[in-house]
N, C-alpha and C positions, 0 to 999 in steps of 0.2 A: 357255424362260424367260417369267414372265408379266410383259406388258405395261403399262403405268401411262397411262392417258391423258391426255395434259397438256390443260389448258382453256386458252383462248385469252382473253387479259386485255381487257376490254371498253375501247375506244382512245376513241371518242366520245361525245358526249351525242345523245339523241333526245327526238323528241316521236310522241306516238301520235295518234291518230283513229281512235275505232272505233265502228262506227254499225250497230244492228239494230232490229228492227221486232218490236212486240209485236201480235198482233190477238187480241182477245177471249182476254185474259190478266191475271194481276195479276203485273206485274214485280217488284214489290217489296213487299211488304205492311209498313203499318206496325202495329207490336204496339201502341202505343200509341192507335192508334184502330181499332179493331176488325178490323184487317189489312186497312183499305181501302189500295188504292194509294197509294201517297206521291205527294201533290201540292203546288204552289204554287198555293193558290186563288184568288189575286189577279190571276195571270197565267194560270191554268189550265194550266200544264206539271204535266207526269207526271215524278217524279223518282227515283232511282235510285242509292242509297249505292254508292260504292267498294267498301263490304265486300262486299254483294251480286255483285259482279264478278268478285272476286277467290276468291269463293266456288263459282263456275260452274269456274273456273280450276283451285281447287284440288281438287274432287270429280272431274274430268275426270283429274288426275295420280293420284288413290288408286286409278281406274279400271284405268286403265294401266299403274302401277308399284308401287300398294299404300300404303299408308296409312303405313308405314315412311320413306316419301319426302315426307312431307308434314308440318310441325310444326302449324298449326292445324287441329285436324279432331276427332272424335270414337272414341272405344275402344268397339267392341262396338255400336255405337248409343247409347252416351251422352255427356251432354257430362264433360269432364274439365277440370280446371287445367293450368298448367303444368309443376307439381311432377311430378304424376301421369305427364303427355306425357312428361316427361325420361326417367321410368324406362322407356319403351317403346325410347326412342333410345339412351340411353346415357349419357356426359357432356356437360356443358355444351359443350364445343368439339367434339362431334359434332353439334350441331345444324346449324349452318352447312355442315358439311362434306356431311349427309346430305339436308336439306333445299330443298328449288328454293325453296319458298315464303318460305322465312325468307331466303334470298342474294337474293331478287330483292325483294320488299316488307317485309323485317325484322323482327325478332322480342323479344318478353320472354323472357331465358331465367335461368331462377331458378338460384342457387347454393348450395349446403348450408354450413351453418355446421362450422366445426372445434373441437376442445376448447378451445383458446385464443379462439377468436370463435364462439359458440354460435348468434348469431344470424344467418340466412342473409342474402342479398341477390340481387338480379335484374340483369342487363345487358341495357339496352336496344339495340336496332340499328334503325334507320333505313334503311329500302331504299331500292337506286338506282330502283327503278321504284314513283313514286304516281300515283294516278288522282283526279280530281277526282270530284264526285259527278255520275253522267251526267244528263240531262234531254231531255225533248221537245223536238223542234224547232219543235212548232207546238202549238196547242190542243188540247187532249186533252177527250173525252167520257167517264164513266162510264158503262157499263152499267146503263139503265134497270132494268130486272130483277131483282131480288138476293138474294130469299126465293126458298131449295132447302128439298125437305124428303128424307127419309130412311125407307125403309118398315121400318128395322130402330128398333128403340125398347126401351129399357132397360127398359121391362114389358110386360106380357104385355095391352096393351090394344086391340091392333089401329089405333092409331093411329102416324103417323111423327114424327119428330124435323122441326123447323122450325129451319134457319138463315138465315146471312146469307152470299153468295157476292158478292165486289166484284171486279169487273172494269173494263178499261179495252175502248172499241172498237178504236181504235187508237192507236199510238204509235209514232213513229219516233224512238230512243234514245241520242244521242251523248254518248261518253266521249270527255275529254282525259283522255292523259298524260304523263310526261317522266320521261326515264332520266339518271340521273346518273354519270357514269364514275367520279367522285373518288368516290362512294358506294360503287360497286360495289367499290373496292380492299379498302374494309373488309369488307363481308359475303362477299366472294371470289363474287359474281356474275359467270359468264363470258358469251364471245361465245354459246356453247353453250347456257347459260342461255335467254338473251335469243330465238332462236332456237325454243327449245320454245316459249317465249312465242308467237312470231310464228303458231305452227302451232296451237298449244293452247288459244290464248284463241278462237280462232274454233270450231273442233271443240267445245268445251266447250259453247257457246250452241246447239248441236245434238243434242247427245247429253246433257248433263244439264240441260236444260230441258223433259225429259219427264215431268213431274208433271201432276197434276189442276190445280195453281194457274198452274203455268208454261206449259202446253205452249202452242206458240202463236207463238213466239217462233223469231228467223231471222236469223244475221248476215249483213250486204248490205255493210259496208266495212271493211276495218282498213288501216290507213298507217300506217308508222313509216319516220321520215325522219330520218337521223343527219348530224349537222352537223360540220364541220371543226371550231368553235372553240363554245366554251360560250357566246360571245356573239352568235353567230350563230340561237340559238332565241327564237322568235317569239313565245309564251306559248300561249295556249290556240286550239286549231285551227278550231273551231266556229263561231269569230268569222269565219272566211273562206270560209262558205257562204252563200249566198243561198236563203232559204225563203220561197215564196210559198203561200198557202193557196186554192186553187182553188174550193173549197167550204166554206159555215159549216160543216158537220160532217165532219170528216175519219173515213174510214174505211177506206181503203186508201193504198196507196203511192202510186197515182196520182192521189190529190187532192191531193197535193203537188205544188207544180213546184219542183225544185232547181237551183242554178246554182254551179257548183263551179270557174269560169273562175277567181276569185282564189286560190282555191289551186295551180292548177295554176300561176300567174303567180308563185306563190312557191315552188315547187317547181323552176321555172326561173331564177329571178332570185336564190333565196339560195345561200348557200355550202353546199348537200347534196352529200354526198359518197355517199350509199347511200339507198335508197328500197327498204321493203319494201310491197308492194299487193296486197290482195285483193278482189276484186269479187264478188259476184252479179250476174245479167244486168242488173238496174236501174242498177248503176252500171259495166255493160260501159266506156260512152263516155268515162268519167271513166280508168279504168286503160288504155286506149286510149292518153290523151293524156299519163298519165305513161311510158307506155312510149315514146312517140317523144320527149317532152324527152330522156329518158335517152339515147337514140339519139344525137340532135342535139348533148348537151353532154356526151358521153362520162361519162354519171353510170354507177354500180353499180345495177344495178336487180334485183328478182324481181317479176315480176309474173305473178297466177294468175287467171284467170276463174274461178269456181268454178259 
């Protein structure tokens, strides 16, 4: 007899903090500005869209489970609209059943018209997991040397092509995200889906950033805190991090001084019922602090040093 796996319902709201570094790379090019890294020019902060972050996750899931499990993707390497994508998935109700990105992030799903109602329509679902735009926790410098040449030209002239290659020297990028248990009821997102996000978002920054413009990125901290009530949520967790620039020109992680005391106090004093934490060596002290709080306060925790 074939067993049907029963998914666990998401019970509580969560908040997410995700920090990764980008060194001599372009974290998120702006197509309206010659693909330069997105920047806040007045504050000199590097910006990364939530779409770019979710793209890493989607690409990783495709590599692991195939494109039929992802709603927003390409077909045979080309961009397609939602109607064409639906032909590969099946019926509109199959999208949420099959596609983890639709359950987590939401989707706009087209529906065909009928003889009595020839015009089709679309149904939009707001996903339970939403991310803000990410930004660097410090001032960022663009690489001064931008012109590159290629020995391959379109004609037999003996000369190469000249182009531009925009990158940042170093950027410590932080994202804030929130998880709504109420919206998860609508899309069918499960605890298993959230666990997949916990594991795969970290891995995606390692495996899916291996392209010429993206290589040089590495995850440093992933934190998801689950609360006993929606009212316990604190909002953007990045404001609980204190960052001091030890040099005028930041080129590596240790040119920055990060203080995480306020975030540890938040975990200790707030009605947090579950903590998922993944830390690189740079954040080992923070993860050790989380583990100690969980042991002292009898909170459910999963802490990994990567």
